[in-house]
Wavefront OBJ file of the C-alpha trace (Angstrom):
o trace
v 61.738 29.747 30.151
v 58.495 27.665 28.994
v 59.349 25.295 26.651
v 56.409 23.096 26.325
v 55.859 22.577 22.533
v 52.768 24.207 21.279
v 50.948 20.915 19.617
v 49.950 18.429 21.323
v 50.419 14.579 20.198
v 46.678 13.670 21.185
v 43.245 13.574 19.754
v 41.437 16.457 21.360
v 38.362 14.969 20.293
v 36.186 18.035 21.342
v 38.043 20.562 19.352
v 38.240 18.221 16.540
v 34.228 17.399 16.338
v 33.900 21.021 16.204
v 35.791 22.008 13.392
v 34.273 18.743 11.638
v 30.675 19.859 12.291
v 31.301 23.234 11.494
v 32.026 22.991 7.639
v 29.526 20.458 7.336
v 26.676 22.835 9.295
v 27.938 25.739 6.528
v 28.034 23.244 3.416
v 24.206 22.194 4.666
v 22.990 25.899 5.245
v 24.634 26.873 1.686
v 22.828 23.563 0.169
v 19.882 24.820 1.824
v 16.901 26.396 -0.614
v 16.515 29.207 1.851
v 19.823 29.434 2.876
v 21.098 30.254 -0.666
v 18.526 32.824 -1.259
v 19.961 34.334 2.099
v 23.411 34.037 1.142
v 22.428 35.516 -2.838
v 20.626 38.200 -1.425
v 23.661 39.406 1.143
v 26.092 39.128 -1.402
v 24.308 41.068 -4.076
v 23.981 43.878 -1.552
v 27.601 43.373 -0.459
v 28.794 43.239 -3.943
v 27.361 46.400 -5.259
v 28.166 48.372 -2.152
v 31.772 47.513 -2.617
v 32.105 47.265 -6.439
v 29.702 50.403 -7.605
v 31.806 53.087 -6.370
v 35.025 51.944 -8.403
v 33.176 53.522 -11.244
v 33.537 57.442 -9.694
v 36.039 57.684 -6.814
v 39.524 57.328 -8.427
v 41.148 56.749 -4.814
v 38.812 53.806 -4.001
v 39.730 52.385 -8.024
v 43.726 52.669 -7.337
v 43.594 50.896 -3.755
v 41.465 48.076 -5.058
v 43.180 47.715 -8.193
v 46.545 47.647 -6.408
v 45.390 44.554 -4.270
v 43.728 43.011 -6.880
v 47.132 42.325 -8.568
v 48.970 39.296 -8.036
v 52.439 40.341 -7.533
v 50.246 41.784 -4.252
v 49.569 38.343 -3.001
v 53.399 38.018 -2.033
v 53.241 41.048 -0.153
v 50.425 40.039 1.794
v 52.100 36.821 2.237
v 55.036 38.607 3.751
v 53.224 40.431 6.192
v 51.568 37.096 7.192
v 54.961 35.248 7.516
v 56.430 38.326 9.867
v 53.462 38.339 11.857
v 53.954 34.657 12.448
v 57.571 34.447 12.993
v 57.735 37.446 15.230
v 58.967 36.394 18.379
v 57.176 37.334 21.867
v 54.110 38.591 19.406
v 51.696 35.904 19.881
v 55.043 33.196 19.836
v 57.235 32.949 22.060
v 61.019 33.633 20.470
v 61.779 29.851 21.613
v 58.788 28.924 19.486
v 57.902 30.483 16.691
v 60.113 27.972 14.851
v 57.914 25.104 15.718
v 54.630 27.581 14.791
v 55.914 28.033 11.451
v 56.146 24.538 10.967
v 52.992 24.047 12.372
v 51.241 26.561 10.329
v 52.990 24.875 7.222
v 51.547 21.391 7.720
v 48.328 23.176 8.220
v 48.883 24.830 4.757
v 49.714 21.699 3.257
v 46.698 19.722 4.525
v 44.810 23.179 3.410
v 45.855 22.729 -0.364
v 45.173 18.742 0.055
v 41.105 19.779 1.209
v 41.234 22.554 -1.566
v 42.230 19.986 -4.440
v 39.263 17.510 -2.764
v 36.696 19.674 -2.243
v 36.926 21.646 -5.789
v 36.742 18.116 -7.509
v 33.566 17.446 -5.354
v 32.066 21.337 -6.274
v 32.852 20.275 -9.959
v 31.668 16.918 -10.036
v 28.114 18.077 -8.156
v 27.465 20.907 -10.460
v 28.227 23.799 -7.316
v 30.438 25.776 -9.156
v 29.404 29.167 -10.684
v 30.845 32.446 -12.170
v 32.122 35.573 -10.376
v 29.663 38.230 -9.501
v 31.135 40.633 -12.004
v 30.451 38.320 -14.908
v 27.109 38.103 -13.650
v 25.637 41.284 -13.423
v 25.573 43.539 -16.324
v 26.309 46.835 -14.374
v 29.426 45.244 -12.620
v 31.940 47.842 -12.811
v 35.542 45.926 -14.272
v 39.006 47.248 -13.331
v 40.194 45.301 -16.489
v 38.148 47.774 -18.359
v 39.702 51.048 -16.784
v 43.760 49.336 -16.718
v 43.341 46.506 -19.484
v 47.414 46.791 -19.635
v 47.521 45.305 -16.133
v 45.275 42.722 -16.518
v 47.830 41.284 -19.291
v 51.120 42.040 -17.728
v 50.611 41.978 -13.849
v 47.167 39.349 -14.012
v 45.054 41.869 -12.478
v 41.779 39.413 -11.263
v 38.198 40.825 -11.593
v 36.543 37.829 -12.897
v 36.323 34.079 -12.453
v 34.613 31.650 -13.998
v 35.128 28.962 -11.219
v 34.961 31.472 -8.079
v 34.063 28.776 -5.350
v 35.434 27.785 -3.045
v 37.395 31.058 -2.598
v 40.741 29.437 -2.317
v 42.518 33.132 -1.485
v 40.037 33.572 1.807
v 41.245 30.048 2.660
v 44.274 31.035 2.916
v 44.046 34.157 4.845
v 41.300 32.326 7.038
v 43.360 29.481 8.013
v 46.495 31.722 9.457
v 43.609 34.178 10.973
v 42.232 30.697 13.128
v 45.782 29.298 13.501
v 47.296 32.678 14.927
v 44.049 33.123 17.057
v 44.577 29.549 18.489
v 47.225 30.886 20.470
v 46.891 34.720 20.831
v 45.738 35.840 24.392
v 45.168 39.254 24.094
v 42.371 41.395 22.512
v 44.817 43.433 20.431
v 46.549 40.168 18.532
v 42.920 39.029 17.882
v 42.101 42.504 16.576
v 44.685 42.699 14.351
v 44.599 39.246 12.464
v 40.976 39.472 12.040
v 41.474 42.555 10.627
v 44.214 41.828 8.392
v 42.277 38.965 6.975
v 39.373 40.629 6.107
v 41.176 43.745 4.833
v 43.460 41.300 2.478
v 40.161 39.185 1.415
v 38.495 42.570 0.332
v 39.914 43.226 -2.882
v 38.567 40.174 -4.937
v 35.284 41.046 -3.184
v 35.525 44.581 -4.374
v 36.446 43.571 -8.122
v 33.909 41.108 -8.480
v 35.945 38.047 -8.652
v 34.551 36.263 -5.430
v 30.791 36.473 -4.434
v 30.659 36.753 -0.185
v 29.512 33.116 0.102
v 32.787 31.916 -1.692
v 34.642 33.199 1.211
v 32.484 32.559 4.149
v 31.263 29.112 2.968
v 33.696 27.957 1.029
v 36.727 29.492 2.277
v 35.968 29.307 5.728
v 35.065 25.542 5.573
v 38.030 24.430 4.265
v 40.073 26.670 6.631
v 38.101 25.289 9.755
v 38.409 21.578 8.626
v 42.337 22.024 8.012
v 42.885 23.444 11.259
v 40.817 20.957 13.255
v 42.630 18.199 11.740
v 46.190 19.493 11.876
v 46.203 20.908 15.535
v 43.471 18.805 17.187
v 45.280 15.792 16.282
v 48.695 14.157 16.463
v 49.638 15.917 12.626
v 50.905 19.189 13.932
v 53.090 18.078 16.650
v 54.527 14.975 15.094
v 55.005 16.593 11.499
v 56.343 20.024 13.295
v 58.770 17.814 15.590
v 60.044 15.712 12.483
v 61.013 18.881 10.542
v 62.316 20.829 13.510
v 64.740 17.450 13.644
v 65.236 17.575 10.007
v 65.956 21.344 9.536
v 68.399 21.870 12.464
v 71.262 21.674 10.353
v 69.911 24.071 7.917
v 69.424 26.744 10.890
v 72.735 26.171 11.957
v 74.118 27.654 8.928
v 71.601 30.287 8.638
v 72.586 31.258 12.231
v 75.994 32.503 10.703
v 74.341 35.018 8.448
v 74.495 38.608 9.962
v 71.320 39.593 9.587
v 69.895 36.666 9.366
v 70.683 35.430 12.519
v 68.461 38.231 14.242
v 65.460 36.201 13.231
v 63.395 34.836 15.993
v 62.931 31.574 13.668
v 66.961 31.117 13.070
v 67.387 32.056 16.757
v 65.060 29.405 18.227
v 66.233 26.553 19.692
l 1 2 3 4 5 6 7 8 9 10 11 12 13 14 15 16 17 18 19 20 21 22 23 24 25 26 27 28 29 30 31 32 33 34 35 36 37 38 39 40 41 42 43 44 45 46 47 48 49 50 51 52 53 54 55 56 57 58 59 60 61 62 63 64 65 66 67 68 69 70 71 72 73 74 75 76 77 78 79 80 81 82 83 84 85 86 87 88 89 90 91 92 93 94 95 96 97 98 99 100 101 102 103 104 105 106 107 108 109 110 111 112 113 114 115 116 117 118 119 120 121 122 123 124 125 126 127 128 129 130 131 132 133 134 135 136 137 138 139 140 141 142 143 144 145 146 147 148 149 150 151 152 153 154 155 156 157 158 159 160 161 162 163 164 165 166 167 168 169 170 171 172 173 174 175 176 177 178 179 180 181 182 183 184 185 186 187 188 189 190 191 192 193 194 195 196 197 198 199 200 201 202 203 204 205 206 207 208 209 210 211 212 213 214 215 216 217 218 219 220 221 222 223 224 225 226 227 228 229 230 231 232 233 234 235 236 237 238 239 240 241 242 243 244 245 246 247 248 249 250 251 252 253 254 255 256 257 258 259 260 261 262 263 264 265 266
């Protein structure tokens, strides 16, 4: 059995440079006046294409209303977690616990990057309203279902929509899974789910496209690079494996829980 660690405790300078320069390039393109025009032109078309059918197509409206509810984020999180810790899919059964902790470290780094980058965005005056607050002809899901907005946190607007933090989590998950995927089907399923779960905010108008493909992507790439292409993921996941070993010994005694690869992994 191949028990080599997933993460190497060394600096991978080539991939790290790429994961650092790409976010800088994305930000520079976004700040470039012509780049901003291109983004706005595309985003306006994207928003109206996705949002306009909400007015007359009830099925379209029901689907994206469900996807825009805060509790649905929990469902999305469980789906992503299930694929991450599914043994012998992307990761071998003996590797899923290490993969889980490696992703957890990457996610924590993403939160730190998100907090710092958001402060920079606010201080620089780059923040903007969501398209549902900009366009007068925008279709608001909350107008159709006002009770859902109050009780289930239906999200269809934001006065601070940049960067897309929801998208950054989906993108960092997709990038992390793709880093270790070896089959085309794995890549296709991973990215199809990431795009699908980003769509509710775009359809409802809570985010511009650029909030995701610029803001969300640059944060995700930066987090992945500085986690997986530095010693951080290797050393942090190894430490977490040691510290949590007694907990997993206890979990292995539970009838149903012990069947999970993340529990059975050595």
